[in-house]
LOBALO-908773 format. One record per residue (C-alpha): residue in one letter; x, y, z. Coordinates in pm, 1 decimal, always signed. Example, Ala and Ser with C-alpha at 12.3 -4.5 7.8 and 13.67 -1.06 7.14 Angstrom:
// LOBALO-908773
PT	rest	xx	yy	zz
PT	A	+1230.0	-450.0	+780.0 .
PT	S	+1367.0	-106.0	+714.0 .
//
This chain:
// LOBALO-908773
PT	rest	xx	yy	zz
PT	M	+32707.3	+20754.0	+14072.6 .
PT	T	+32665.5	+21096.5	+14226.3 .
PT	I	+32456.2	+21165.8	+14533.8 .
PT	H	+32196.5	+21339.1	+14315.9 .
PT	E	+32178.2	+21039.7	+14078.2 .
PT	R	+32144.2	+20805.5	+14373.4 .
PT	T	+31863.7	+21014.0	+14522.9 .
PT	V	+31677.1	+21025.0	+14190.5 .
PT	T	+31721.7	+20649.2	+14144.2 .
PT	E	+31608.0	+20574.6	+14499.4 .
PT	A	+31300.0	+20794.3	+14451.8 .
PT	A	+31213.2	+20607.1	+14130.9 .
PT	V	+31246.2	+20271.0	+14305.6 .
PT	V	+31028.5	+20385.1	+14597.3 .
PT	A	+30765.2	+20523.5	+14357.5 .
PT	T	+30757.3	+20193.5	+14168.0 .
PT	V	+30724.4	+19987.0	+14485.5 .
PT	L	+30442.5	+20209.6	+14609.0 .
PT	D	+30265.1	+20186.7	+14272.3 .
PT	Y	+30284.4	+19806.7	+14294.8 .
PT	F	+30181.8	+19775.7	+14659.3 .
PT	D	+29922.7	+20052.3	+14678.0 .
PT	G	+29794.2	+19971.7	+14330.5 .
PT	W	+29723.0	+19614.9	+14439.6 .
PT	F	+29559.2	+19698.1	+14772.2 .
PT	D	+29362.6	+19995.7	+14636.4 .
PT	G	+29251.7	+19808.9	+14324.6 .
PT	D	+29414.7	+20077.5	+14108.7 .
PT	A	+29501.1	+19912.5	+13777.2 .
PT	A	+29675.8	+20223.8	+13640.4 .
PT	R	+29923.1	+20224.3	+13928.1 .
PT	M	+29982.4	+19851.1	+13893.2 .
PT	Q	+30044.4	+19893.2	+13521.4 .
PT	R	+30301.6	+20168.1	+13590.3 .
PT	A	+30488.7	+19934.3	+13824.1 .
PT	L	+30512.4	+19636.9	+13588.9 .
PT	H	+30725.4	+19577.9	+13282.7 .
PT	P	+30493.4	+19491.3	+12991.7 .
PT	D	+30690.1	+19170.6	+12925.5 .
PT	L	+30671.6	+19050.5	+13286.8 .
PT	A	+30625.6	+18676.3	+13320.3 .
PT	K	+30603.1	+18523.0	+13667.0 .
PT	R	+30623.6	+18145.5	+13653.7 .
PT	A	+30566.4	+17884.7	+13922.1 .
PT	L	+30576.2	+17508.3	+13912.4 .
PT	E	+30230.5	+17356.3	+13951.3 .
PT	P	+30170.2	+17096.1	+14223.7 .
PT	D	+30182.5	+16820.9	+13960.0 .
PT	G	+30553.1	+16900.2	+13922.8 .
PT	R	+30530.5	+16898.7	+13543.8 .
PT	S	+30351.3	+17213.5	+13433.4 .
PT	L	+30403.5	+17583.6	+13486.3 .
PT	D	+30160.0	+17848.9	+13596.3 .
PT	E	+30234.6	+18179.8	+13423.4 .
PT	T	+30120.5	+18522.8	+13533.8 .
PT	T	+30170.4	+18810.1	+13289.9 .
PT	A	+30168.7	+19183.9	+13347.9 .
PT	A	+29834.8	+19208.1	+13166.8 .
PT	S	+29676.2	+18942.5	+13386.6 .
PT	M	+29807.0	+19112.2	+13703.0 .
PT	V	+29660.0	+19445.3	+13591.2 .
PT	D	+29327.7	+19274.7	+13514.8 .
PT	V	+29317.0	+19098.7	+13852.1 .
PT	T	+29405.2	+19423.1	+14032.5 .
PT	T	+29068.3	+19567.9	+13938.4 .
PT	L	+28898.7	+19281.1	+14124.7 .
PT	W	+29051.9	+19411.3	+14447.4 .
PT	A	+28901.4	+19758.6	+14410.4 .
PT	P	+28745.5	+19864.0	+14739.6 .
PT	S	+28366.3	+19885.9	+14733.1 .
//
């Protein structure tokens, strides 16, 4: 990887992280959507120890709008 390729890659990673973070805290669904892969699936074991909670990219984008500053 050349220095130029590394710089371009690093800039893309930073832009994605900022879209995720700032999108969430600013309630900006478009930025959140840019940051997430459409097939994202976050899964967590429920307290009952037997079922999974699943969060999709679409649900994260939808919830982001609830955080929009008034």
